[in-house]
C-alpha positions as a Markdown table, in Angstrom:
| # | Residue | x | y | z |
|---|---|---|---|---|
| 1 | Met | 25.2 | 29.9 | 48.7 |
| 2 | Lys | 25.5 | 30.9 | 45.4 |
| 3 | Val | 26.0 | 27.0 | 44.6 |
| 4 | Phe | 22.6 | 26.3 | 46.3 |
| 5 | Thr | 21.4 | 29.1 | 44.8 |
| 6 | Asp | 22.6 | 27.7 | 40.5 |
| 7 | Phe | 21.0 | 24.8 | 41.5 |
| 8 | Leu | 17.9 | 26.2 | 42.4 |
| 9 | Ser | 17.7 | 28.5 | 39.4 |
| 10 | Ser | 18.9 | 25.1 | 37.3 |
| 11 | Leu | 15.3 | 23.2 | 38.7 |
| 12 | Asn | 12.3 | 25.4 | 37.2 |
| 13 | Glu | 10.3 | 24.2 | 34.8 |
| 14 | Lys | 9.4 | 25.6 | 31.2 |
| 15 | Gly | 6.1 | 26.4 | 31.6 |
| 16 | Leu | 4.0 | 26.1 | 27.7 |
| 17 | Ser | 2.7 | 29.6 | 26.6 |
| 18 | Asn | -1.1 | 29.2 | 25.9 |
| 19 | Thr | -0.9 | 29.2 | 22.1 |
| 20 | Glu | 1.6 | 26.4 | 22.9 |
| 21 | Leu | -0.9 | 24.5 | 24.4 |
| 22 | Glu | -3.3 | 25.0 | 22.1 |
| 23 | Asp | -0.7 | 24.1 | 19.1 |
| 24 | Leu | 0.0 | 20.1 | 21.3 |
| 25 | Ile | -4.1 | 19.9 | 21.3 |
| 26 | Thr | -4.6 | 20.3 | 17.7 |
| 27 | Arg | -1.6 | 18.4 | 17.4 |
| 28 | Ala | -3.1 | 15.2 | 19.6 |
| 29 | Arg | -6.3 | 15.5 | 17.7 |
| 30 | Arg | -4.9 | 14.7 | 14.2 |
| 31 | Ala | -2.7 | 12.0 | 15.3 |
| 32 | Ala | -6.1 | 10.2 | 16.9 |
| 33 | Glu | -8.3 | 11.6 | 14.0 |
| 34 | Gly | -5.4 | 9.6 | 11.5 |
| 35 | Val | -6.1 | 6.4 | 13.1 |
| 36 | Val | -9.9 | 7.1 | 13.1 |
| 37 | Asp | -9.5 | 7.9 | 9.2 |
| 38 | Asp | -7.0 | 5.0 | 8.7 |
| 39 | Asp | -8.8 | 1.7 | 7.1 |
| 40 | Glu | -6.0 | -0.8 | 8.4 |
| 41 | Lys | -6.9 | 0.0 | 12.1 |
| 42 | Ser | -8.9 | -2.2 | 13.9 |
| 43 | Thr | -11.8 | -1.2 | 15.3 |
| 44 | Glu | -10.9 | -1.1 | 19.1 |
| 45 | Glu | -8.3 | 0.8 | 17.7 |
| 46 | Lys | -10.4 | 3.2 | 16.3 |
| 47 | Asn | -12.3 | 3.0 | 19.0 |
| 48 | Arg | -9.6 | 3.8 | 21.4 |
| 49 | Ala | -8.7 | 6.9 | 19.5 |
| 50 | Ser | -12.4 | 8.0 | 19.8 |
| 51 | Glu | -12.0 | 7.9 | 23.6 |
| 52 | Ile | -8.7 | 10.2 | 23.1 |
| 53 | Ile | -10.6 | 12.8 | 20.6 |
| 54 | Asp | -13.4 | 13.1 | 23.7 |
| 55 | Trp | -10.6 | 13.8 | 26.2 |
| 56 | Val | -8.8 | 16.1 | 24.6 |
| 57 | Asp | -12.2 | 18.2 | 23.2 |
| 58 | Asp | -13.1 | 18.5 | 27.2 |
| 59 | Val | -9.2 | 18.9 | 28.1 |
| 60 | Glu | -9.4 | 22.0 | 25.2 |
| 61 | Lys | -12.8 | 23.0 | 27.1 |
| 62 | Thr | -10.7 | 23.4 | 30.2 |
| 63 | Leu | -8.5 | 25.7 | 29.0 |
| 64 | Ser | -10.3 | 27.5 | 27.5 |
| 65 | Asp | -12.4 | 28.1 | 31.0 |
| 66 | Asp | -9.6 | 28.3 | 32.9 |
| 67 | Gly | -6.8 | 29.3 | 30.7 |
| 68 | Lys | -4.0 | 26.9 | 32.2 |
| 69 | Leu | -3.7 | 22.9 | 32.7 |
| 70 | His | -2.4 | 20.7 | 34.8 |
| 71 | Pro | 1.3 | 19.3 | 34.4 |
| 72 | Asn | -0.2 | 15.9 | 34.2 |
| 73 | Thr | -2.6 | 16.4 | 31.9 |
| 74 | Val | 0.0 | 18.1 | 29.2 |
| 75 | Asn | 2.3 | 14.9 | 29.9 |
| 76 | Gly | -1.1 | 13.6 | 28.5 |
| 77 | Leu | -0.9 | 15.5 | 25.9 |
| 78 | Met | 2.8 | 15.2 | 24.6 |
| 79 | Arg | 2.4 | 10.8 | 25.2 |
| 80 | Ile | -0.6 | 11.0 | 22.4 |
| 81 | Val | 1.2 | 13.5 | 20.0 |
| 82 | Thr | 4.6 | 10.9 | 20.2 |
| 83 | Gly | 2.8 | 7.4 | 20.7 |
| 84 | Val | 0.2 | 7.8 | 18.5 |
| 85 | Gly | 1.6 | 10.2 | 15.9 |
| 86 | Ser | 4.5 | 8.1 | 15.7 |
| 87 | Gly | 3.3 | 5.3 | 14.1 |
| 88 | Arg | 3.0 | 3.3 | 15.6 |
| 89 | Tyr | -0.1 | 2.8 | 17.9 |
| 90 | Gly | -2.1 | 0.2 | 18.5 |
| 91 | Arg | 1.7 | -1.7 | 18.6 |
| 92 | Thr | 3.3 | -1.2 | 21.5 |
| 93 | Gln | 2.9 | -4.2 | 24.2 |
| 94 | Lys | 4.2 | -7.5 | 21.6 |
| 95 | Gly | 1.3 | -10.1 | 21.2 |
| 96 | Asp | -2.2 | -8.6 | 21.6 |
| 97 | Gly | -1.1 | -5.3 | 19.8 |
| 98 | Lys | -2.9 | -2.9 | 22.7 |
| 99 | Val | -2.0 | 0.4 | 24.3 |
| 100 | Pro | -0.8 | 0.5 | 27.8 |
| 101 | Lys | -3.5 | 2.1 | 29.7 |
| 102 | Asp | 0.1 | 3.4 | 31.1 |
| 103 | Tyr | 2.0 | 4.3 | 28.2 |
| 104 | Ser | 4.9 | 2.0 | 29.8 |
| 105 | Arg | 7.4 | -0.2 | 28.4 |
């Protein structure tokens, strides 16, 4: 029974505090704003980044109103920070330069 209990306790996911969530939101917004401000990015990339900023604003309002976020939303923020912030925004698909909607490769 102890082995099973130890196993179950190892499955717990780490939660993020509201301060950590606010930091993640800020980093996601900055990454998207970097694309909007980049003169080398296409109009399509800048428009997509503007849509991301609008979504991040909605997420921030949800956190403010509810005091929590759905795990899928947190996952989306993390993907924005790593994908857009990596400098590869718009270059994750060979050939057309579009960011895939599902972020898969």
